[in-house]
Structure formats: C-alpha cells, structure tokens
N, C-alpha and C positions, 0 to 999 in steps of 0.2 A: 591344578595345572593352567595357569593368564594365560588369555590368547594374546595374540600378535598379532593377529592379523581383522584389517577393516578393507571395505572396499567403499567405492566412491560412485553413485549411479547416474548413469546419462539418462537428464530431462527431456521426457518426451510428451509432457503432457501438452503444451502448447509450442508450436512451428519455430517460435521467437526467443523461447528458452533459455537464455547462451549462459545464467549464471553455474554458478559450483559453492558448492559446504566446503569443501578444501581445498585450497591453492594448492600451487607446485611446492612453492617454499614453505607451505608449513607441511606438506608431504612430505619433502628433504630433510625436515625436522626433526618428521615422526620415524622415519627413515634410521636418522643416525641414533634414534632412542630403542631399534631394536625390533619395530613394527616392520611388517608385510604392507603395502597399499596395493590392491587392483582398482585399475582404475577402466571403467566400464569405456570402452572406442564412442571419442564422438567427434562430427563434422563439424558442429556447430557452436562444442562447447566456449568462450572467452578463452579459455588458456588452451592450447593447443595438445592434443597425444603425446607430440614433442619434448612439448614443456615437460609433462609429468614422467617421460622418461627418462630424461635427461635428470629430475628431480630423483629417480632411482624405483617409478615404481614399475610395476606391471601393467600394460597396457591388454585389455584382452574383452571377449564379450560375453565370455563367463564369471558371473560374480558366485557361484557355488559354494566355493569354498572359503566362503567369506563370512563371518556369523555373524557381525554386524554391516552393516550395509546403509551410507549416510546417505540423506539426498534434501531435493527441496520438497518440486511437488511433489502434488497423489500419486502414487506408485499403481499399474493394477496388477486388479484380484489375481491373473496366473503369474506373476510375481516373486510369490509372495511364498517361502518353504518353513517348514515344522522347525518351532523351536529358535527363530532367527529373531535378532534384534536391528528395528527399521528402526532410525530418527529422518523426520520429516513432517515440515508444516502437513498437518493429517484434514486439517478443516473438519475435526468433527464433534468439536466439545458443546455444540449450539445445535447437533442435532441434525447435521447438515442431509437433507434427506440422501439427496446426488452420492455421498459416502457413505452412505451405512452399508451397501453391498460391500465395501473394501473392508470397512471393519468388520463385516461379521465371519470374511474371508481370511482375516486374521485371526481372529478369535477360535476359528474353526484347527489353523494351523499352529494353534497354542505359540504364539509369537509374542514379542515384546515390541511395545509402539514408545518412542520418545516423542515425544511433542515441541517440535521449540517454541510455540508459544506459549511455552506452559512453565518455560524455563525463565524464572523468576528469583529475586531475593526475598530475605525475610521480611522486605517491606512489598513484596508482590509486587515489585519494579524488575520492568522484563528483562533480561541481559543481553537475547540475544535476536536480533531486530531488522527488518529490512525499512521502516518505516521512515526515517529520515530521506535514502534514496527514491521513495515512495513521494515524499515529497518536492523534493529536486526535481525529479522528471517529471514529475507532475505539474512544476510549475515552468518548466522551460516548455514544457509540451502546450502547456496553455498559454502563454504568451507566443509561441509559434504561432498554435490554431488560431488568435484574434489575426493576427497579421494576415492569413490567409484568410479569414472570415471575410475581413474589412477591404483586403483585395476584391475578393468575390462580389461584394458592395459595392466597388469601385472605388474603394478610400486605397490611397499610400499611408501603410504607417511603420515606421521602423522596423517594427515589430517585422516585417515581411525579410527582413536579412538573418531572421533566425531559423533553424532547421529542428526538424523531432530529434528529441534528445538520442536515442540511437542513433540519429547520427552523424554525433562527435567521436573520436577515440577516449576521448577522458573528461571526465567532471569539470578539470581544469579547462579542458579546450570549449566546452560549451560556459564557464564562468567566464572567459574572456569574449567570449561570446555577445552575452549576455552584458555585459558592465563597456562593448561597444558600442551599443545601442542605447545603455546608459549614456551615454558620453553624446548621443545624436540631439536626443530629446532634451538633453540640458542645453544644447545650443539652438535647435531648433524648435523645440517646444510641440504639441499636437496641436491640428487644428479647430476650431473654437466647437466645433460640431462635440467634442468629443471629452471636452471638460466642463465640469472635473473630471478627470480619472482614475478612478478607486477601485482597487482593488480588496475586496472582504476575504478573511479567510478563517471559515469555522475550525474551532479547539487552538489546543495551544500544546498538544503532544509534541513525541518527535516527527510527528509526518508534518505538522503544519509548520514546525521550529526550520523544517529542509525548504518548505514552499518559501519561508520568510527569509528561509538564506538564499536564496535567487531575488525575489525583490527587494531584497537592501541591496542589490549591485547597482540598483535604479535610482535615480533621482525621488528619494522618496520622504514624503512628509507625514509621519504616521496622525493619525485623530481617532475619537472616542466612538465608538458606535451614534449616542446623544447627538453628537455634532454634527452628524450625516446631514441632516435636515435645512440646518442653518446656511452648510455649506455648499447646497445642491443650489442653496437658493440668491447665494453671492451673484456679481452681476462681472466681476473686476477678478478672479482667480488666476494665478500663473498659472500658464499652459504646459510650464516645462518643468512639472513636478507631479508624481505620481504620490495618489493618497492610499494610504494603506490603513486598516482599521480590522482588529480583531476581534472575534464576537465568541463567548464564554458563556457557559447555561444559561447564564440567567439575563441574558440578552437575546436566545433563541427561545426560551419558554418562559411560562410566569403559570403560577397557579389557576387552576380554576376558579378560586372564591376570589373576588378580587380584591378584599380584604387581606388575604393571606401574602404576606414575604417570601418573595424566593430564599428558599434554607435549600441549600446543596445537597447537604444527606438526605433531606430529606425526598430530594428529587432523585436522586439514587435509589434510594427504599420502595420509594411508592411515585413511579414516572407517570402508574395512573391519574394520579391531580395535580396535573401539568397539561396544558395547551400550547401549542405553538405560536409565536410572536411575530418572528421572524417577517412575517409582510411592513412587521415598521421600518426596516432597512433596507430590505430586497431593492422594493424600486429607485433606489441612490446608485446602486452599484451598475462598475463595467465587469468586471472578472469576479464573479465566486468562484473561490477554490474549497471545494467540501472536503476540510481534511478532519472530522473529529469522529470518533467512535461512535456506533448509533448499534443497537437492536430494533426489535419489533415492539418491544416495552416503550419506548420513547414516541414522543410525538415527531412526523415526518418536518420537515423546514419549506418546503417547495410543492406542493402538490399540482396537480396537472388542472384541478379545481381552479385554483389558485391564476397558476398564470392564464389558464381562460380569460377570467374574469380581467383581468391586468390587463390583456391584450385588447379586449372590449374596451378598454378606456385610449390608446391608445398605442404608438410605439415603447415600447420597452427600452430603457437604455442597457440593462446586462445583453452582453453579447457573448459570452461564452460563460459557462461554468464547467469548472475543471473536477469533477467528481471525484476526487484522488481514493473515498471508499467504494465503488464500485459495486455498491449494493441495491442489486434489480430490485426496483420499485419499492428504494427503498428509503432514506431520508430526503434525497433528492429523487420525489416517485417518477415523472420524467427519464428516469437512469433507468430502460429496458431491459439491461444487459450489459456485461463488462464486456468491451472492445478490442480488439486486435491491434498489436502492434504494426500493426500490417496495415489497417483499415481503425484508425483508433478516432475515428469522430464520427458525428450525427450532426444533423439539425430536422431539433422537435418543432413542430407546428403547434401556438396554445390552443387554436381556433379548432384547427381539424383532429391534433391528439394524435399526429403520424409523425414516425420517425425515417424518416431519410438519411442514409449513411452518407458520409462527405462532407464537400460546406458547400452546396448548393440547398437553395428552399428557403421558404419563411420559416421567420421563428427565430432560438434561442442555441446554437453550439453548444453539444456535450462532447467532452473530451474525458470518458472514460475506463482509457488503458486499463485491465487488470491485472499486467505483472507488469506495473511500471519501474521496477527497480532492477528488471532486468534491460533496461534500455539506455543501464548507466553498466552492464555488467562487471565490468574489473574492478570499477571501483569498487561496487556495493559488496560483490564476493570476497574482496579486503578485508574490510570493514567484518564482514559477518565473518568469516576464517580468524581474523584475530578473534573475536569474542567467544568462539567455540570451540576454538584451540586447545584452550587448558581443560577442558572435559569431554577432547576425544581420548585421550589413552584410559580416563578411568571406566567410560562406558566401555569401549573396547574390553579391557581386564576383567570385567565385572561378571562373577559368576552368577548366572539369571536362575539355576538352580536350584538357588537357594531362596526359602521363602524372603516374599515383600520387607519384613522386620529387620531380615539379616542381610540383607544387598547392602556391601562396601561403594556404596554412589554420594559422590558430594547432593547434599542436602537440595540445592536449585535442581539438578536432574532425578531424584528419586519425587520429587513434588511434579513432575513434567514427564513421568511414568502414567497413564492411562493403560496402558495392556501389560500384564507381567504373567507369564504362561497362559496367555486367550483368555484370562480374568482381569475385570477390570480392580483399579484398585483401591484404594478406599474412599481417596479424592471424588473419583468419577464412577463413584456407584449408582450416580442418579440418572448414568448415560443406558443403563438397563432397561430405561423404558424407551429409549428412542430406537432396539434393536427389535423390539416387541413383533 
C-alpha cells in the first residue's frame, strides 16, 4: 500500500531561518492529488500557518503519523524515529564532524536519508538548490555593508540607501532599490578616492550568477583580470561606472612548476600540484565576492599572512569581502565563522589578526552570513519548491522496505539516497570512515 502522508518540519537550527521546502500552493496541489500533508506549526516561517491551513494542510506540533518528513536544515538527534524517511540538507558528505552524531542517530534508527545537495541529473548537475539566492542576498548585503562601512569611516555613498536583504519583502523590491542606487551612481558618480570602483567575483556557478544578477543592475563595465593593473594605473577613469571582473580557477591558482600551464581537469584531480596566485589581483579590488566552491584540497585565496603583509605596505583598497561560501578558516582564511543574519558582519584587523563584530574597527569588513537564502525567504522557497515538487510524490510513495536495487525512485533521488534503512547506499560507502 502506497503512503499518502507527508510532513513539513519547522526549521529550528537558526533563529532567522524562515524558508520552507514546500509552499502552500504546492501543498494544495498535493492535497488535490490525494495526499495528506502535516505542517509543523511555526511562528516565524515566511508562509504562515493560516496559509497552509487554507491550502488544506493539518497544522500540528506532532509529526509522528508521517512516514516521510521534508525539512531544510539539520534536524536534532531526538527528532528521528525508526524506519522513517527524512529529506533535508544533511551536511554530512564531507564527514563534517559536527553532524556525525546526527548521522549515527539516523543509522541507529534505521532511517532513510535523502540529501538535496546530491539530487542531480545524469551530468551531475544539481537540480534542487538555493545557490542563486545565496548570491543574490550576498551581493545585496555586501553593497549595503559597503555603504555602512564607508559611513563609519566618514564617507557617504549611494549604497547607504540600501538595507540588509531580509528587510525587503521580496526580491523585486530589493532589485528596485539597487536599481535606484545605480541611477544615482550614474548621475553623480563616486568620490575620486573610490575610483576605480571594482567588484571581483570568484566562480561562475549558480551562486556567482546570483551575485552578478544584482551587480548588473548598476552601471557596470566588465573587464578581465589581466586588465586590472592598467585600469588602476589610469588617472582619467569615469567615476560613474562600476567595474566588474570574474575570476576563474586559472586566475586564482597556478601550477607549482612555473613552466607547466594551467589545466582545469588536472587541477580538479591533483589540486596539491597548484598554489594560489590571487595576490596578483586582490589589491586592485574594492569589493570581493567569494562565490566559488572550495574544500581543503584546494589553495586558500586570501590568507591571514598575506593580509598582514599587504597592510604593512599601506592602506588596503579592498573594503568589503562578501564571503558567500562561509567556510570557516576556508578559502578566505579570515572568515573565522559563518555569521548570523541578526549579526552579519565583522571587521578583521590584518595587523592584530583579531575580528570585531559590527562595522567599527581597523581593517577589512567581512559579510559571511551562513544562511543567505533565508534573507529572501519567500522567493527562495518558491523557487526551491518548484524544483522539488515533481519528486515529492515518488518519494512519499516509495516502499523503502524493498532492497536498494528494487526501490522505485526517480534516478536523481536514488542517487541522493545516502542512508537506506540505516545503512550507507553504494555511492556513500566511503562515509563509513567518518563514523568510526
């Protein structure tokens, strides 16, 4: 007998997490198809309890009757029940130590785990993601942060008109505000001390595209990385233009053997053979948007030692780093932690190595909000649910008592099944080393 009951969990990992995996309009469609939907009551979710109730869902504090639970962020250990199916971002596939107790608990309960991060097509392209919205909110926040930081330093800029992303009702409202700032820049320009105003973006995936979607609302001229030195050496640049530059892997890293050319596939397979060369470009930027994928195998792009050296040579041109990757001590080494929406920025002093939360202090301001898409909760939830919707019914109706080979699941979902009845599926056997 096929299951027709699913649940939507309240998000409790972060105070400002307001997103949902399935919106009221999608719930209505599921109910029209014969599903029963339980929605855990929430006072902060961007879609209110009443909206779900109007769509036909049952609002409750008890999800025990649902064999399949959809959420977004990690769930507490006490929440898991035997033999149930959980769909969320588990953040376990790299062996993240802080989530291994959760993974062990799911194994103990013989649970099934489907991870959104691994839902991909035959070309390994992710199908369900928030990346674009991380870039969108990250760029809005970084422009706002720049305005606030410059005000703190005694300089007014058009960016002080912006707000932190979560203060806008919708993405459209936020974009309209950025466009207005763009018109002011075009008409009035920047002070000479900020010219040339250069925004650098690392990466070219969904996160970077989201960031560039916001940048392109401003009066922008695109330049290449190798043009930066000459650009900054010119004295007659227009003051009403923002220069945008995109950095790919070949700009960020070089082969340790100087006579060896950069080879992307070799870089992916043998990152230890490469070293950072981003110091060629960093000093020319005004804002750095770090939007690229990174893990510990790859060189860091901005290190503490490098910034200390740079600060000893004079004032650093870079005023803001929007570290959308939020990897603590990662590619931008001075990001010591992911920040909260309610406390989103810190100033890092390169000479003392000390970060200070807020806009005050000597050094570079870093915006590293850990859940950026939640700053645009309505738009990001709708886009996410649109992508997820076609898979909800097959997940709900799958008989997980069958063997892994016999599971009737769409291929992208089967590839994302990390745990089946508490055991690692074939593609994830490597994770056994993480829980020893």
